[in-house]
N, C-alpha and C positions, 0 to 999 in steps of 0.2 A: 760539599766534597764527602765522598763513600768512605765508611770505616773499615778498614782491613779486618775480617775475621778470620778467628782459627781455622774453620773450613777452607779459606781461601788459602792459609797458610801450608795447610795438610796436601789439599791438591797439588799446589806449585812443586812442593818437596816431594811428590809422591808418597807420602806416608799418612797412617790414618790421624784422625784428631788425638786419637790417646795418645800417639806416640810425640805428637807437638806438646800436649800435655805433660807429659813426663820430661821431655826436655827442660820445660820451664820450671817444673815442681821436686821433680825426681831424676837430674839427669844420670845419674848413678846407672839407672836402668836401660839406659839406650847406648847402643853401640857409638865409639868414639865418629866414625865415619857419619853415621847416620845423623846424631848430635850435630857435627860440624855444619852439614847440608842444612839441616832444619833452621841452625841460627844465622846461617848466611842468606837464607829466603826471609827470615823477620826483620834483619837487618836492611835488606832491599826492599821489601814490602812495606817497612815503618810499623810493623804491627806491635799493639800495645795490649797487654793481656787485660781481660776485666777483672777489677778488682773483686768485684760482686761475684763472681763466678770462683776465683781463684780462693775466695774465704769458703765457700760451700765445699770445696776441695780438702782445702788444708785442716779448716775448723776455726782459723784464727787471721784477722789482717795484719799487712805488714806494716803495724804501729803500735807504739808506746805512749803511755802517759807519764806525764811529770806532776805529780800535785805538790805546792809548795803553799806556804803561809800567806805569800803575797811577792809576787813578782816583781811589783814597784821598788821594793829592797834592790839596791843595787848589787849587794851581795848574791842575792838569788837569782838577781839575771845573769850574772856570771856563771852562777852552777847550770842556769837552764841552757846557756849558749852552750858551755862544754858539753852537756849531755846531747844537746841537740847535734851540734856537728859531728859527734863519735857514734850517733846510731846514725847518723844519716851515712856514715862509712858501711855500715851494716845495711843499707837499704832500709831503713826503719823509720817513718814518720815519726813526729811526736806530738802530742796532744797537751798543751798548756792547760792546768788549772789550778786557780786560786783558792785555798779551804779558807782564807781569812780567819785561821783558827778556830773554826766551827765545825762540830762534831758533825751535824744534820748536813752541812754544805759537802765535806768529804765524803758521807757516803752517799749524797746525791750522786756525786763524781765518781765514785767507784761501782754504783750500779751502772752509770753510763758506760763507763769504761769496760765493764762486762758483757750489757747489752752489744757493743760494739767487737765482742770479740777481739781485744785488742792483746798482742802477746805477753803484756807485763804493765807494770807500774813501777815508777820512779817516785817515792813520796817521803817527804817531809812530815811524818804524821802527827795528828792532834794529841792522839794518846793513845801509844803503842802497846799493847797486851798481848799475851799470848793468845786470849780467844778471838780478838781483835785479826790477829795475823791468820789464825786457822781458817776464820771465815773468808780472808782472800784468797789462800791455798784452797778453800773446798771449791772455789768458784772456777779452779785453773788457773790461777794468775800467778805469773811468776813476779818476785818482791825484791826491791832494793830499797833499803831504807836509807835516808838522806838525814840519821840522827845517831847519836852517841846511846846506842841502845844495849849494853852489854848482858842484859837479863833476859835475851832474847839472841841466844847463838844458834840456832837453827834457822838462818837468814843472812842474807849478804848486807853488808852496812857498810857506809862510807861516814866518817865524821870527823869533827876537829877535837881537839883534846883541849876544852874550854877550861878545864880546871887549871890546866898549865899555865894558857893564853892570860888568865884571869891575875894569876898569882904573879907573873910578870907586870903586869899593866900595875897593881896595889905595891909591888917591891919597888918599881918606878919611884911611885910618888911617895913610899916612904923613903927611900933613899935621897930626894929632893926636900926632906925635913920636914914632909906634914904628918901630922899626927890625928886631923881631924877631917876623916875620910868619908864621902858619902859613895854609895852606890846606886846608881840610877838605872831602873830596867824595868822591861816589860811584866806582863803576868809571872808571878813566881811559881806559878802551876807548870809553867814551861821547863823544858830540859835545859834550855838553854841559860834560861836564868837561875837554874838550879844551881848547873853545872858553874858557872861564874860568880856565882854568889860564895860557891864551896873554894873555889880559888882564890879570890881575895879574903876569905876568912882565914885560909892558909898561909897565906903572907903575913898576916896580921900576927898567927901564932908564932913563927917562925924567927918575927922581930923581938918576940917574946912581951907581944902586947895581947889584951882581950879579943877575941873574933867577934865579941858583941859591941865593940866600939865602932864597927862600921855600921853607918848609918842609911838603912834602906829606903831608898825612895820609889815606890813601885807606881807604875802607870799602866794603862791599859794596853796599849801595844807598843812596838818597837818602832814609831814613826818620828820624824822632826818635829811634829805639831806636839806629840806627847812628850819629845826633850823640851819644847817651850813650856809647858805648862811645869814640868818638873823644875826648869830653871826658875820660874815666877815663885813656886813654893819656897824654893831655896833661899833667894831673895828677898822674899817675905817673912823668913824666921830670924829670932832674934841671934840665934847663935850658927851662924851662916858658917859652913863648913871651908877649909881652905882648899880643898882639891874634890873634884870629883871623878871617878871610875864610870862611865857609861856602858852600859852593855851591848852596845851596837853603836854604828856610827852616826846614824840617822839622830838617833836621840842627843849623842853630843854635838851635832851640830845645831840642832835645834836649842838645847841647850846654851850654846854660845852665844846665839844670835840675841837672846835674851840680856845676858851678862854684858855685852858690848852696847845693846840701846840702852841701858841701863847705864852708860856712861863708867863702867867698871873695866878693867885690863882683865885680860888672859894672857898669860898665867899669873900675872901681878896679884889680882885682887883673888883669884880663882883658877887655880891649876885644873885642866880637864885633859882626860885620856878617853879614847873609843875602842872599838872594837870591830874587824872585819877588814880596816884599812881600805874602804873604797876610793876610787878616783877622786871624790869629790874632797875626801880628808886633805890631801896633799895642796889642793886648789883654795881650801878655804881662807877665809879672810886671817884669821890666824891660823896657820897649816896644825892640822891636829894628830897629835902622838897617837898612836892606834894601835892595836895587834891585830898584824898581817896574817890572811888566810887567804890561799890561793882556792877562791870559789870554782874557776874554771877548770883548774886540775882536778877537783872533787866531783864535778861534774862527769868529767870524761872517765874518772874511775869509776864512779855507782852505772856508767852507759857500759863500760867494757864487762863489768858483773854481769849487767842484765842481758846483753847479746851474749854473752857466753852460755849462761843459764837456757836460754832460748837454745842455743845451737846443741849444748850438750844434754839437755833433759835429765834424765834421774841419773848421769854421770856426774853432772856437775857438784863440785863441791863448793860450798858457801865459804865466803870470806868475809872479813872485818879488818876495815884499812882506815887506820887513824892518823891523820894529817897533825904535825907538829906548827903551832902559830910561832911568832916571831915577832916581838915588838919593835915598833918602827919609831924612833924618837924624833919629835919636830917641835914647834915653838910652845904649842899650846900648854907644855908642861915644864 
């Protein structure tokens, strides 16, 4: 089967190849009647523009990248779907990348994104700094951060108020009569851990209790496996807490597995609260109380910001949108 080329479209429509190119890439430069005739021929012949050729003309591909810590996390899967569905509305494909919270892996992906001449990147950054952001901008990349980076005002950002969400979680446990509460989290160097710890401490202070009364259990990642390890550590301790707030649902679900396998009850022996409210939270053996965040909506918002910056260029005004979380009470607490 032969492929229809731009020359055949031009000959059939009675115009130059440059006019066909303008119809596809700069339609405002072509008279309405001519544009309609060319589009009619394109549809009749089934012509598909050559992506490589369009890249040479425009300097970029019709694609953006999404770089997240680990798309196996159901919350980030929802974010990715929101980004993908929205970018498709703007005829942009999305390349998905997992950084695994590794700076070198993130850098390699950003190099590849630049080489592929993508129009921009939606990124859950490992270590966002002004210097790091400036390096991306110097490559010509538009950037939207999936992170609560208040100290980088000159960039689009979507995030969740994790301080408020964590405060709701610990306030809930305090209200259930718990005074010995553990906070299980991934690396404390990550902003999610920092903000959710800050919210937990704020809840204790507002209840008239010392913030350092919170027992912090730091693990290597926000995964169910690491949650199981945290559970084993807590059960092995001589002074087991009565409640645990986990910085995400995967940690909480893994921890609950260990508790239940040990013949203990949730929440009778240990109350548990998670964060993100992924689908598995509601369907767990003991339905998990969790701080609800709409990952899909967050992904949509980020994609719209990036699409607007691609479309408007220097006239684009950077935005920072922070989503408010809400505690969903279930049987685990």
